[in-house]
PyMOL Python script that loads the backbone (N, CA, C, O; Angstrom):
from pymol import cmd

cmd.read_pdbstr("""\
ATOM      1  N   MET A   1      10.543 -20.561  13.961  1.00  0.00           N
ATOM      2  CA  MET A   1       9.301 -20.065  13.595  1.00  0.00           C
ATOM      3  C   MET A   1       8.312 -21.252  13.353  1.00  0.00           C
ATOM      4  O   MET A   1       8.710 -22.263  12.774  1.00  0.00           O
ATOM      5  N   SER A   2       7.251 -21.154  13.717  1.00  0.00           N
ATOM      6  CA  SER A   2       6.163 -22.531  13.483  1.00  0.00           C
ATOM      7  C   SER A   2       5.777 -22.564  12.107  1.00  0.00           C
ATOM      8  O   SER A   2       5.768 -21.528  11.442  1.00  0.00           O
ATOM      9  N   LEU A   3       5.452 -23.687  11.622  1.00  0.00           N
ATOM     10  CA  LEU A   3       4.852 -24.154  10.363  1.00  0.00           C
ATOM     11  C   LEU A   3       3.841 -23.272  10.101  1.00  0.00           C
ATOM     12  O   LEU A   3       4.036 -22.529   9.139  1.00  0.00           O
ATOM     13  N   PHE A   4       2.655 -23.136  10.789  1.00  0.00           N
ATOM     14  CA  PHE A   4       1.677 -22.202  10.825  1.00  0.00           C
ATOM     15  C   PHE A   4       2.087 -20.814  10.242  1.00  0.00           C
ATOM     16  O   PHE A   4       1.711 -20.312   9.182  1.00  0.00           O
ATOM     17  N   LEU A   5       2.962 -20.297  11.195  1.00  0.00           N
ATOM     18  CA  LEU A   5       3.272 -18.931  10.842  1.00  0.00           C
ATOM     19  C   LEU A   5       3.664 -18.946   9.382  1.00  0.00           C
ATOM     20  O   LEU A   5       3.020 -18.292   8.562  1.00  0.00           O
ATOM     21  N   VAL A   6       4.739 -19.700   9.033  1.00  0.00           N
ATOM     22  CA  VAL A   6       5.390 -19.635   7.712  1.00  0.00           C
ATOM     23  C   VAL A   6       4.346 -19.566   6.533  1.00  0.00           C
ATOM     24  O   VAL A   6       4.389 -18.726   5.635  1.00  0.00           O
ATOM     25  N   VAL A   7       3.345 -20.625   6.664  1.00  0.00           N
ATOM     26  CA  VAL A   7       2.333 -20.779   5.682  1.00  0.00           C
ATOM     27  C   VAL A   7       1.450 -19.638   5.698  1.00  0.00           C
ATOM     28  O   VAL A   7       1.017 -19.163   4.648  1.00  0.00           O
ATOM     29  N   ALA A   8       1.134 -19.130   6.933  1.00  0.00           N
ATOM     30  CA  ALA A   8       0.224 -17.877   6.888  1.00  0.00           C
ATOM     31  C   ALA A   8       0.973 -16.553   6.136  1.00  0.00           C
ATOM     32  O   ALA A   8       0.380 -15.770   5.394  1.00  0.00           O
ATOM     33  N   LEU A   9       2.429 -16.480   6.499  1.00  0.00           N
ATOM     34  CA  LEU A   9       3.041 -15.293   5.839  1.00  0.00           C
ATOM     35  C   LEU A   9       3.001 -15.420   4.474  1.00  0.00           C
ATOM     36  O   LEU A   9       2.795 -14.437   3.762  1.00  0.00           O
ATOM     37  N   LYS A  10       3.220 -16.809   3.911  1.00  0.00           N
ATOM     38  CA  LYS A  10       3.390 -17.080   2.421  1.00  0.00           C
ATOM     39  C   LYS A  10       2.011 -16.561   1.938  1.00  0.00           C
ATOM     40  O   LYS A  10       1.995 -15.762   1.002  1.00  0.00           O
ATOM     41  N   PHE A  11       0.899 -16.947   2.493  1.00  0.00           N
ATOM     42  CA  PHE A  11      -0.349 -16.706   1.930  1.00  0.00           C
ATOM     43  C   PHE A  11      -0.620 -15.230   1.987  1.00  0.00           C
ATOM     44  O   PHE A  11      -1.237 -14.677   1.078  1.00  0.00           O
ATOM     45  N   CYS A  12      -0.190 -14.607   2.994  1.00  0.00           N
ATOM     46  CA  CYS A  12      -0.421 -12.984   3.062  1.00  0.00           C
ATOM     47  C   CYS A  12       0.390 -12.288   2.039  1.00  0.00           C
ATOM     48  O   CYS A  12      -0.028 -11.301   1.433  1.00  0.00           O
ATOM     49  N   LEU A  13       1.586 -12.831   1.852  1.00  0.00           N
ATOM     50  CA  LEU A  13       2.569 -12.088   0.618  1.00  0.00           C
ATOM     51  C   LEU A  13       1.813 -12.469  -0.738  1.00  0.00           C
ATOM     52  O   LEU A  13       1.770 -11.578  -1.586  1.00  0.00           O
ATOM     53  N   ALA A  14       1.301 -13.510  -0.991  1.00  0.00           N
ATOM     54  CA  ALA A  14       0.665 -14.056  -2.277  1.00  0.00           C
ATOM     55  C   ALA A  14      -0.705 -13.035  -2.206  1.00  0.00           C
ATOM     56  O   ALA A  14      -0.995 -12.392  -3.215  1.00  0.00           O
ATOM     57  N   SER A  15      -1.321 -12.946  -1.286  1.00  0.00           N
ATOM     58  CA  SER A  15      -2.598 -12.132  -1.350  1.00  0.00           C
ATOM     59  C   SER A  15      -2.277 -10.780  -1.635  1.00  0.00           C
ATOM     60  O   SER A  15      -3.004 -10.186  -2.431  1.00  0.00           O
ATOM     61  N   LEU A  16      -1.169 -10.103  -1.046  1.00  0.00           N
ATOM     62  CA  LEU A  16      -0.692  -8.916  -1.145  1.00  0.00           C
ATOM     63  C   LEU A  16      -0.357  -8.492  -2.580  1.00  0.00           C
ATOM     64  O   LEU A  16      -0.507  -7.365  -3.053  1.00  0.00           O
ATOM     65  N   LEU A  17       0.183  -9.721  -3.270  1.00  0.00           N
ATOM     66  CA  LEU A  17       0.814  -9.533  -4.704  1.00  0.00           C
ATOM     67  C   LEU A  17      -0.205  -9.417  -5.497  1.00  0.00           C
ATOM     68  O   LEU A  17      -0.188  -8.587  -6.407  1.00  0.00           O
ATOM     69  N   VAL A  18      -1.335 -10.293  -5.264  1.00  0.00           N
ATOM     70  CA  VAL A  18      -2.696 -10.294  -6.119  1.00  0.00           C
ATOM     71  C   VAL A  18      -3.298  -8.908  -6.176  1.00  0.00           C
ATOM     72  O   VAL A  18      -3.614  -8.373  -7.238  1.00  0.00           O
ATOM     73  N   SER A  19      -3.447  -8.332  -4.949  1.00  0.00           N
ATOM     74  CA  SER A  19      -4.192  -7.064  -4.726  1.00  0.00           C
ATOM     75  C   SER A  19      -3.069  -5.855  -5.274  1.00  0.00           C
ATOM     76  O   SER A  19      -3.502  -4.884  -5.895  1.00  0.00           O
ATOM     77  N   GLY A  20      -1.822  -5.981  -5.032  1.00  0.00           N
ATOM     78  CA  GLY A  20      -0.982  -4.946  -5.641  1.00  0.00           C
ATOM     79  C   GLY A  20      -1.139  -5.095  -7.268  1.00  0.00           C
ATOM     80  O   GLY A  20      -1.184  -4.004  -7.836  1.00  0.00           O
ATOM     81  N   ILE A  21      -1.214  -6.027  -7.961  1.00  0.00           N
ATOM     82  CA  ILE A  21      -1.461  -6.101  -9.516  1.00  0.00           C
ATOM     83  C   ILE A  21      -2.769  -5.640  -9.791  1.00  0.00           C
ATOM     84  O   ILE A  21      -2.942  -5.025 -10.844  1.00  0.00           O
ATOM     85  N   LEU A  22      -3.702  -5.829  -9.039  1.00  0.00           N
ATOM     86  CA  LEU A  22      -5.009  -5.393  -9.274  1.00  0.00           C
ATOM     87  C   LEU A  22      -5.165  -3.742  -9.310  1.00  0.00           C
ATOM     88  O   LEU A  22      -5.724  -3.078 -10.183  1.00  0.00           O
ATOM     89  N   CYS A  23      -4.474  -3.250  -8.043  1.00  0.00           N
ATOM     90  CA  CYS A  23      -4.406  -1.937  -7.863  1.00  0.00           C
ATOM     91  C   CYS A  23      -3.570  -1.157  -9.107  1.00  0.00           C
ATOM     92  O   CYS A  23      -3.949  -0.100  -9.610  1.00  0.00           O
ATOM     93  N   LEU A  24      -2.531  -1.792  -9.442  1.00  0.00           N
ATOM     94  CA  LEU A  24      -1.777  -1.111 -10.712  1.00  0.00           C
ATOM     95  C   LEU A  24      -2.754  -1.233 -12.035  1.00  0.00           C
ATOM     96  O   LEU A  24      -2.829  -0.263 -12.790  1.00  0.00           O
ATOM     97  N   TYR A  25      -3.415  -2.294 -12.277  1.00  0.00           N
ATOM     98  CA  TYR A  25      -4.288  -2.275 -13.153  1.00  0.00           C
ATOM     99  C   TYR A  25      -5.265  -1.123 -13.301  1.00  0.00           C
ATOM    100  O   TYR A  25      -5.427  -0.519 -14.361  1.00  0.00           O
ATOM    101  N   ARG A  26      -5.933  -0.845 -12.119  1.00  0.00           N
ATOM    102  CA  ARG A  26      -6.864   0.340 -11.891  1.00  0.00           C
ATOM    103  C   ARG A  26      -6.140   1.418 -11.971  1.00  0.00           C
ATOM    104  O   ARG A  26      -6.680   2.375 -12.526  1.00  0.00           O
ATOM    105  N   MET A  27      -5.006   1.559 -11.556  1.00  0.00           N
ATOM    106  CA  MET A  27      -4.178   2.974 -11.649  1.00  0.00           C
ATOM    107  C   MET A  27      -3.960   3.147 -13.211  1.00  0.00           C
ATOM    108  O   MET A  27      -4.150   4.271 -13.676  1.00  0.00           O
ATOM    109  N   LEU A  28      -3.590   2.158 -14.021  1.00  0.00           N
ATOM    110  CA  LEU A  28      -3.323   2.522 -15.464  1.00  0.00           C
ATOM    111  C   LEU A  28      -4.496   2.569 -16.368  1.00  0.00           C
ATOM    112  O   LEU A  28      -4.527   3.322 -17.342  1.00  0.00           O
ATOM    113  N   ILE A  29      -5.533   1.707 -16.025  1.00  0.00           N
ATOM    114  CA  ILE A  29      -6.640   1.700 -16.780  1.00  0.00           C
ATOM    115  C   ILE A  29      -7.836   2.346 -16.224  1.00  0.00           C
ATOM    116  O   ILE A  29      -8.794   2.380 -16.996  1.00  0.00           O
ATOM    117  N   GLY A  30      -7.994   2.845 -15.112  1.00  0.00           N
ATOM    118  CA  GLY A  30      -8.939   3.441 -14.405  1.00  0.00           C
ATOM    119  C   GLY A  30      -9.692   4.583 -15.179  1.00  0.00           C
ATOM    120  O   GLY A  30      -8.987   5.439 -15.714  1.00  0.00           O
ATOM    121  N   PRO A  31     -10.812   4.659 -15.268  1.00  0.00           N
ATOM    122  CA  PRO A  31     -11.496   5.645 -16.216  1.00  0.00           C
ATOM    123  C   PRO A  31     -11.570   6.995 -15.679  1.00  0.00           C
ATOM    124  O   PRO A  31     -11.717   7.929 -16.468  1.00  0.00           O
ATOM    125  N   LYS A  32     -11.495   7.185 -14.557  1.00  0.00           N
ATOM    126  CA  LYS A  32     -11.493   8.409 -13.822  1.00  0.00           C
ATOM    127  C   LYS A  32     -10.258   8.730 -12.785  1.00  0.00           C
ATOM    128  O   LYS A  32      -9.664   7.838 -12.179  1.00  0.00           O
ATOM    129  N   ALA A  33     -10.007   9.894 -12.688  1.00  0.00           N
ATOM    130  CA  ALA A  33      -8.895  10.317 -11.992  1.00  0.00           C
ATOM    131  C   ALA A  33      -9.154   9.802 -10.420  1.00  0.00           C
ATOM    132  O   ALA A  33      -8.257   9.267  -9.769  1.00  0.00           O
ATOM    133  N   ALA A  34     -10.350  10.010  -9.958  1.00  0.00           N
ATOM    134  CA  ALA A  34     -10.582   9.438  -8.702  1.00  0.00           C
ATOM    135  C   ALA A  34     -10.218   7.960  -8.469  1.00  0.00           C
ATOM    136  O   ALA A  34      -9.563   7.490  -7.539  1.00  0.00           O
ATOM    137  N   ASP A  35     -10.806   7.306  -9.551  1.00  0.00           N
ATOM    138  CA  ASP A  35     -10.210   5.681  -9.543  1.00  0.00           C
ATOM    139  C   ASP A  35      -8.691   5.561  -9.318  1.00  0.00           C
ATOM    140  O   ASP A  35      -8.114   4.909  -8.448  1.00  0.00           O
ATOM    141  N   ARG A  36      -8.209   6.268 -10.212  1.00  0.00           N
ATOM    142  CA  ARG A  36      -6.653   6.263 -10.189  1.00  0.00           C
ATOM    143  C   ARG A  36      -6.020   6.757  -8.777  1.00  0.00           C
ATOM    144  O   ARG A  36      -4.950   6.305  -8.370  1.00  0.00           O
ATOM    145  N   ALA A  37      -6.730   7.665  -8.112  1.00  0.00           N
ATOM    146  CA  ALA A  37      -6.345   8.135  -6.774  1.00  0.00           C
ATOM    147  C   ALA A  37      -6.467   7.238  -5.690  1.00  0.00           C
ATOM    148  O   ALA A  37      -5.649   7.159  -4.774  1.00  0.00           O
ATOM    149  N   VAL A  38      -7.535   6.536  -5.804  1.00  0.00           N
ATOM    150  CA  VAL A  38      -7.952   5.456  -4.757  1.00  0.00           C
ATOM    151  C   VAL A  38      -6.998   4.338  -4.869  1.00  0.00           C
ATOM    152  O   VAL A  38      -6.473   3.801  -3.894  1.00  0.00           O
ATOM    153  N   ALA A  39      -6.758   3.953  -6.321  1.00  0.00           N
ATOM    154  CA  ALA A  39      -5.705   2.868  -6.500  1.00  0.00           C
ATOM    155  C   ALA A  39      -4.475   3.074  -6.020  1.00  0.00           C
ATOM    156  O   ALA A  39      -3.759   2.185  -5.560  1.00  0.00           O
ATOM    157  N   PHE A  40      -4.160   4.359  -6.117  1.00  0.00           N
ATOM    158  CA  PHE A  40      -2.791   4.691  -5.671  1.00  0.00           C
ATOM    159  C   PHE A  40      -2.604   4.664  -4.221  1.00  0.00           C
ATOM    160  O   PHE A  40      -1.542   4.289  -3.724  1.00  0.00           O
ATOM    161  N   ASP A  41      -3.643   5.064  -3.503  1.00  0.00           N
ATOM    162  CA  ASP A  41      -3.783   5.044  -2.007  1.00  0.00           C
ATOM    163  C   ASP A  41      -3.773   3.410  -1.556  1.00  0.00           C
ATOM    164  O   ASP A  41      -3.117   2.913  -0.640  1.00  0.00           O
ATOM    165  N   THR A  42      -4.559   2.837  -2.339  1.00  0.00           N
ATOM    166  CA  THR A  42      -4.563   1.417  -1.847  1.00  0.00           C
ATOM    167  C   THR A  42      -3.148   0.604  -2.109  1.00  0.00           C
ATOM    168  O   THR A  42      -2.769  -0.317  -1.385  1.00  0.00           O
ATOM    169  N   LEU A  43      -2.538   1.019  -3.086  1.00  0.00           N
ATOM    170  CA  LEU A  43      -1.334   0.403  -3.640  1.00  0.00           C
ATOM    171  C   LEU A  43      -0.098   0.780  -2.598  1.00  0.00           C
ATOM    172  O   LEU A  43       0.861   0.034  -2.402  1.00  0.00           O
ATOM    173  N   ALA A  44      -0.273   1.955  -2.022  1.00  0.00           N
ATOM    174  CA  ALA A  44       0.537   2.486  -0.908  1.00  0.00           C
ATOM    175  C   ALA A  44       0.590   1.450   0.248  1.00  0.00           C
ATOM    176  O   ALA A  44       1.543   0.787   0.657  1.00  0.00           O
ATOM    177  N   ALA A  45      -0.853   1.502   0.707  1.00  0.00           N
ATOM    178  CA  ALA A  45      -1.185   0.680   1.699  1.00  0.00           C
ATOM    179  C   ALA A  45      -0.705  -1.054   1.617  1.00  0.00           C
ATOM    180  O   ALA A  45      -0.484  -1.754   2.604  1.00  0.00           O
ATOM    181  N   VAL A  46      -0.637  -1.413   0.451  1.00  0.00           N
ATOM    182  CA  VAL A  46      -0.256  -2.711  -0.004  1.00  0.00           C
ATOM    183  C   VAL A  46       1.315  -2.786   0.157  1.00  0.00           C
ATOM    184  O   VAL A  46       1.891  -3.728   0.701  1.00  0.00           O
ATOM    185  N   LEU A  47       1.837  -1.855  -0.296  1.00  0.00           N
ATOM    186  CA  LEU A  47       3.427  -1.905  -0.119  1.00  0.00           C
ATOM    187  C   LEU A  47       3.668  -2.072   1.257  1.00  0.00           C
ATOM    188  O   LEU A  47       4.326  -3.012   1.702  1.00  0.00           O
ATOM    189  N   ILE A  48       3.092  -1.078   2.030  1.00  0.00           N
ATOM    190  CA  ILE A  48       3.570  -0.949   3.606  1.00  0.00           C
ATOM    191  C   ILE A  48       3.154  -2.214   4.161  1.00  0.00           C
ATOM    192  O   ILE A  48       3.854  -2.535   5.121  1.00  0.00           O
ATOM    193  N   CYS A  49       2.148  -3.124   3.843  1.00  0.00           N
ATOM    194  CA  CYS A  49       1.700  -4.162   4.507  1.00  0.00           C
ATOM    195  C   CYS A  49       2.777  -5.332   4.011  1.00  0.00           C
ATOM    196  O   CYS A  49       3.199  -6.204   4.770  1.00  0.00           O
ATOM    197  N   VAL A  50       3.090  -5.224   2.831  1.00  0.00           N
ATOM    198  CA  VAL A  50       4.282  -6.229   2.436  1.00  0.00           C
ATOM    199  C   VAL A  50       5.588  -5.777   3.216  1.00  0.00           C
ATOM    200  O   VAL A  50       6.232  -6.743   3.624  1.00  0.00           O
ATOM    201  N   ILE A  51       5.972  -4.902   3.430  1.00  0.00           N
ATOM    202  CA  ILE A  51       7.211  -4.518   4.347  1.00  0.00           C
ATOM    203  C   ILE A  51       6.918  -5.104   5.576  1.00  0.00           C
ATOM    204  O   ILE A  51       7.803  -5.811   6.058  1.00  0.00           O
ATOM    205  N   CYS A  52       5.696  -4.947   6.300  1.00  0.00           N
ATOM    206  CA  CYS A  52       5.464  -5.279   7.504  1.00  0.00           C
ATOM    207  C   CYS A  52       5.477  -6.957   7.450  1.00  0.00           C
ATOM    208  O   CYS A  52       6.124  -7.646   8.239  1.00  0.00           O
ATOM    209  N   VAL A  53       4.899  -7.318   6.703  1.00  0.00           N
ATOM    210  CA  VAL A  53       4.969  -9.043   6.615  1.00  0.00           C
ATOM    211  C   VAL A  53       6.459  -9.448   6.396  1.00  0.00           C
ATOM    212  O   VAL A  53       6.931 -10.419   6.987  1.00  0.00           O
ATOM    213  N   LEU A  54       7.116  -8.765   5.625  1.00  0.00           N
ATOM    214  CA  LEU A  54       8.526  -9.189   5.537  1.00  0.00           C
ATOM    215  C   LEU A  54       9.286  -9.106   6.666  1.00  0.00           C
ATOM    216  O   LEU A  54      10.103  -9.979   6.958  1.00  0.00           O
ATOM    217  N   CYS A  55       9.056  -7.958   7.445  1.00  0.00           N
ATOM    218  CA  CYS A  55       9.700  -7.704   8.842  1.00  0.00           C
ATOM    219  C   CYS A  55       9.450  -9.041   9.606  1.00  0.00           C
ATOM    220  O   CYS A  55      10.395  -9.732   9.985  1.00  0.00           O
ATOM    221  N   ILE A  56       8.163  -9.379   9.818  1.00  0.00           N
ATOM    222  CA  ILE A  56       7.719 -10.506  10.651  1.00  0.00           C
ATOM    223  C   ILE A  56       8.493 -11.651  10.046  1.00  0.00           C
ATOM    224  O   ILE A  56       8.977 -12.354  10.933  1.00  0.00           O
ATOM    225  N   GLN A  57       8.769 -12.068   8.826  1.00  0.00           N
ATOM    226  CA  GLN A  57       9.091 -13.031   8.431  1.00  0.00           C
ATOM    227  C   GLN A  57      10.796 -13.175   8.636  1.00  0.00           C
ATOM    228  O   GLN A  57      11.394 -14.218   8.900  1.00  0.00           O
ATOM    229  N   TRP A  58      11.307 -12.012   8.466  1.00  0.00           N
ATOM    230  CA  TRP A  58      12.882 -12.044   8.835  1.00  0.00           C
ATOM    231  C   TRP A  58      13.054 -11.740  10.282  1.00  0.00           C
ATOM    232  O   TRP A  58      14.195 -11.641  10.733  1.00  0.00           O
ATOM    233  N   ASN A  59      11.969 -11.578  11.076  1.00  0.00           N
ATOM    234  CA  ASN A  59      12.239 -11.517  12.519  1.00  0.00           C
ATOM    235  C   ASN A  59      13.119 -10.223  12.848  1.00  0.00           C
ATOM    236  O   ASN A  59      14.040 -10.183  13.664  1.00  0.00           O
ATOM    237  N   SER A  60      12.631  -9.119  12.012  1.00  0.00           N
ATOM    238  CA  SER A  60      13.563  -7.811  12.279  1.00  0.00           C
ATOM    239  C   SER A  60      12.510  -6.675  12.422  1.00  0.00           C
ATOM    240  O   SER A  60      11.391  -6.733  11.912  1.00  0.00           O
ATOM    241  N   VAL A  61      12.936  -5.729  13.100  1.00  0.00           N
ATOM    242  CA  VAL A  61      12.391  -4.294  13.443  1.00  0.00           C
ATOM    243  C   VAL A  61      12.883  -3.274  12.602  1.00  0.00           C
ATOM    244  O   VAL A  61      12.381  -2.150  12.614  1.00  0.00           O
ATOM    245  N   LEU A  62      13.890  -3.602  11.826  1.00  0.00           N
ATOM    246  CA  LEU A  62      14.735  -2.501  11.104  1.00  0.00           C
ATOM    247  C   LEU A  62      13.848  -1.589  10.411  1.00  0.00           C
ATOM    248  O   LEU A  62      14.020  -0.380  10.569  1.00  0.00           O
ATOM    249  N   TYR A  63      12.903  -2.025   9.651  1.00  0.00           N
ATOM    250  CA  TYR A  63      12.212  -1.255   8.613  1.00  0.00           C
ATOM    251  C   TYR A  63      10.782  -0.585   9.061  1.00  0.00           C
ATOM    252  O   TYR A  63      10.098   0.120   8.319  1.00  0.00           O
ATOM    253  N   PHE A  64      10.466  -0.929  10.386  1.00  0.00           N
ATOM    254  CA  PHE A  64       9.391  -0.234  10.912  1.00  0.00           C
ATOM    255  C   PHE A  64       9.319   1.327  10.960  1.00  0.00           C
ATOM    256  O   PHE A  64       8.247   1.930  10.925  1.00  0.00           O
ATOM    257  N   ASP A  65      10.496   1.913  11.040  1.00  0.00           N
ATOM    258  CA  ASP A  65      10.660   3.427  10.957  1.00  0.00           C
ATOM    259  C   ASP A  65      10.081   3.740   9.532  1.00  0.00           C
ATOM    260  O   ASP A  65       9.172   4.558   9.396  1.00  0.00           O
ATOM    261  N   ALA A  66      10.647   3.051   8.451  1.00  0.00           N
ATOM    262  CA  ALA A  66      10.263   3.279   7.234  1.00  0.00           C
ATOM    263  C   ALA A  66       8.832   3.239   6.921  1.00  0.00           C
ATOM    264  O   ALA A  66       8.242   4.086   6.251  1.00  0.00           O
ATOM    265  N   VAL A  67       8.342   2.246   7.427  1.00  0.00           N
ATOM    266  CA  VAL A  67       6.707   1.958   7.481  1.00  0.00           C
ATOM    267  C   VAL A  67       6.035   3.167   7.975  1.00  0.00           C
ATOM    268  O   VAL A  67       5.052   3.565   7.351  1.00  0.00           O
ATOM    269  N   TRP A  68       6.444   3.810   9.030  1.00  0.00           N
ATOM    270  CA  TRP A  68       5.820   5.044   9.449  1.00  0.00           C
ATOM    271  C   TRP A  68       5.908   6.339   8.521  1.00  0.00           C
ATOM    272  O   TRP A  68       5.036   7.187   8.334  1.00  0.00           O
ATOM    273  N   ILE A  69       7.104   6.271   8.027  1.00  0.00           N
ATOM    274  CA  ILE A  69       7.244   7.459   7.078  1.00  0.00           C
ATOM    275  C   ILE A  69       6.446   7.186   5.823  1.00  0.00           C
ATOM    276  O   ILE A  69       5.764   8.097   5.356  1.00  0.00           O
ATOM    277  N   LEU A  70       6.478   6.116   5.300  1.00  0.00           N
ATOM    278  CA  LEU A  70       5.515   5.698   4.119  1.00  0.00           C
ATOM    279  C   LEU A  70       4.098   5.848   4.276  1.00  0.00           C
ATOM    280  O   LEU A  70       3.365   6.122   3.326  1.00  0.00           O
ATOM    281  N   MET A  71       3.594   5.637   5.728  1.00  0.00           N
ATOM    282  CA  MET A  71       2.343   5.718   5.982  1.00  0.00           C
ATOM    283  C   MET A  71       1.907   7.315   6.098  1.00  0.00           C
ATOM    284  O   MET A  71       0.758   7.751   6.025  1.00  0.00           O
ATOM    285  N   LEU A  72       3.009   8.000   6.279  1.00  0.00           N
ATOM    286  CA  LEU A  72       2.610   9.442   6.504  1.00  0.00           C
ATOM    287  C   LEU A  72       2.627  10.176   5.093  1.00  0.00           C
ATOM    288  O   LEU A  72       1.827  11.066   4.804  1.00  0.00           O
ATOM    289  N   VAL A  73       3.657   9.693   4.219  1.00  0.00           N
ATOM    290  CA  VAL A  73       3.708  10.311   3.006  1.00  0.00           C
ATOM    291  C   VAL A  73       2.501   9.831   2.047  1.00  0.00           C
ATOM    292  O   VAL A  73       2.069  10.566   1.159  1.00  0.00           O
ATOM    293  N   GLY A  74       1.990   8.532   2.297  1.00  0.00           N
ATOM    294  CA  GLY A  74       0.924   7.766   1.485  1.00  0.00           C
ATOM    295  C   GLY A  74      -0.330   8.731   2.045  1.00  0.00           C
ATOM    296  O   GLY A  74      -1.053   9.190   1.161  1.00  0.00           O
ATOM    297  N   PHE A  75      -0.616   9.038   3.266  1.00  0.00           N
ATOM    298  CA  PHE A  75      -1.719   9.676   3.777  1.00  0.00           C
ATOM    299  C   PHE A  75      -1.657  11.246   3.187  1.00  0.00           C
ATOM    300  O   PHE A  75      -2.716  11.694   2.747  1.00  0.00           O
ATOM    301  N   LEU A  76      -0.646  11.974   3.160  1.00  0.00           N
ATOM    302  CA  LEU A  76      -0.522  13.249   2.887  1.00  0.00           C
ATOM    303  C   LEU A  76      -0.791  13.237   1.274  1.00  0.00           C
ATOM    304  O   LEU A  76      -1.514  14.050   0.698  1.00  0.00           O
ATOM    305  N   GLY A  77      -0.168  12.299   0.729  1.00  0.00           N
ATOM    306  CA  GLY A  77      -0.310  12.386  -1.055  1.00  0.00           C
ATOM    307  C   GLY A  77      -1.876  12.163  -1.196  1.00  0.00           C
ATOM    308  O   GLY A  77      -2.518  12.919  -1.925  1.00  0.00           O
ATOM    309  N   SER A  78      -2.515  11.101  -0.484  1.00  0.00           N
ATOM    310  CA  SER A  78      -3.908  10.952  -0.768  1.00  0.00           C
ATOM    311  C   SER A  78      -4.613  12.051  -0.385  1.00  0.00           C
ATOM    312  O   SER A  78      -5.614  12.283  -1.063  1.00  0.00           O
ATOM    313  N   ALA A  79      -4.352  12.846   0.579  1.00  0.00           N
ATOM    314  CA  ALA A  79      -5.123  13.923   0.966  1.00  0.00           C
ATOM    315  C   ALA A  79      -5.011  15.011  -0.084  1.00  0.00           C
ATOM    316  O   ALA A  79      -6.024  15.639  -0.388  1.00  0.00           O
ATOM    317  N   ALA A  80      -3.865  15.270  -0.649  1.00  0.00           N
ATOM    318  CA  ALA A  80      -3.577  16.290  -1.483  1.00  0.00           C
ATOM    319  C   ALA A  80      -4.287  16.005  -2.857  1.00  0.00           C
ATOM    320  O   ALA A  80      -4.909  16.904  -3.423  1.00  0.00           O
ATOM    321  N   ILE A  81      -4.192  14.822  -3.352  1.00  0.00           N
ATOM    322  CA  ILE A  81      -4.803  14.369  -4.491  1.00  0.00           C
ATOM    323  C   ILE A  81      -6.535  14.588  -4.335  1.00  0.00           C
ATOM    324  O   ILE A  81      -7.196  15.140  -5.214  1.00  0.00           O
ATOM    325  N   ALA A  82      -7.008  14.153  -3.304  1.00  0.00           N
ATOM    326  CA  ALA A  82      -8.583  14.411  -3.016  1.00  0.00           C
ATOM    327  C   ALA A  82      -8.894  15.820  -3.175  1.00  0.00           C
ATOM    328  O   ALA A  82      -9.785  16.186  -3.942  1.00  0.00           O
ATOM    329  N   MET A  83      -8.104  16.740  -2.387  1.00  0.00           N
ATOM    330  CA  MET A  83      -8.263  18.059  -2.334  1.00  0.00           C
ATOM    331  C   MET A  83      -8.098  18.796  -3.808  1.00  0.00           C
ATOM    332  O   MET A  83      -8.754  19.798  -4.095  1.00  0.00           O
ATOM    333  N   PHE A  84      -7.206  18.223  -4.650  1.00  0.00           N
ATOM    334  CA  PHE A  84      -7.007  18.664  -5.908  1.00  0.00           C
ATOM    335  C   PHE A  84      -8.252  18.254  -6.868  1.00  0.00           C
ATOM    336  O   PHE A  84      -8.728  19.039  -7.688  1.00  0.00           O
ATOM    337  N   LEU A  85      -8.663  17.095  -6.692  1.00  0.00           N
ATOM    338  CA  LEU A  85      -9.820  16.612  -7.441  1.00  0.00           C
ATOM    339  C   LEU A  85     -11.242  17.210  -7.034  1.00  0.00           C
ATOM    340  O   LEU A  85     -12.168  17.282  -7.843  1.00  0.00           O
ATOM    341  N   GLU A  86     -11.341  17.665  -5.613  1.00  0.00           N
ATOM    342  CA  GLU A  86     -12.385  18.213  -5.233  1.00  0.00           C
ATOM    343  C   GLU A  86     -12.452  19.771  -5.589  1.00  0.00           C
ATOM    344  O   GLU A  86     -13.496  20.275  -6.003  1.00  0.00           O
ATOM    345  N   LYS A  87     -11.314  20.477  -5.409  1.00  0.00           N
ATOM    346  CA  LYS A  87     -11.421  22.054  -5.529  1.00  0.00           C
ATOM    347  C   LYS A  87     -10.502  22.447  -6.829  1.00  0.00           C
ATOM    348  O   LYS A  87     -10.425  23.606  -7.235  1.00  0.00           O
ATOM    349  N   GLY A  88      -9.943  21.551  -7.320  1.00  0.00           N
ATOM    350  CA  GLY A  88      -9.129  22.034  -8.400  1.00  0.00           C
ATOM    351  C   GLY A  88      -7.637  22.597  -8.126  1.00  0.00           C
ATOM    352  O   GLY A  88      -6.811  22.820  -9.010  1.00  0.00           O
ATOM    353  N   ARG A  89      -7.459  22.771  -6.832  1.00  0.00           N
ATOM    354  CA  ARG A  89      -6.189  23.141  -6.539  1.00  0.00           C
ATOM    355  C   ARG A  89      -5.812  22.692  -4.893  1.00  0.00           C
ATOM    356  O   ARG A  89      -6.697  22.409  -4.086  1.00  0.00           O
ATOM    357  N   VAL A  90      -4.511  22.684  -4.598  1.00  0.00           N
ATOM    358  CA  VAL A  90      -4.438  21.914  -3.316  1.00  0.00           C
ATOM    359  C   VAL A  90      -4.307  22.843  -2.355  1.00  0.00           C
ATOM    360  O   VAL A  90      -4.687  22.494  -1.237  1.00  0.00           O
ATOM    361  N   PHE A  91      -3.854  23.982  -2.481  1.00  0.00           N
ATOM    362  CA  PHE A  91      -3.846  25.009  -1.194  1.00  0.00           C
ATOM    363  C   PHE A  91      -4.873  26.195  -1.479  1.00  0.00           C
ATOM    364  O   PHE A  91      -5.033  27.087  -0.646  1.00  0.00           O
TER     365      PHE A  91
END
""", "prot")
cmd.dss("prot")
cmd.show_as("cartoon", "prot")
cmd.util.cbc("prot")
cmd.orient("prot")
């Protein structure tokens, strides 16, 4: 693996760590439920990105199926939270 790719992956992981910490802060301190819902959705995307970056770093495709499942669950969870906040019920 080239030196540039190693440095870029380390930078990506550090950036994702910072954004994950900020999302956790917003999830815990957020003044409204909508803020917490957006932070939860963003945190799910950050975790998916971390898994993808680690797969690139480890030169493995083993976890890409888990990424698809996590993306689907994150999207459905976000849609359910948005519907609940808008209408007061999911179905």
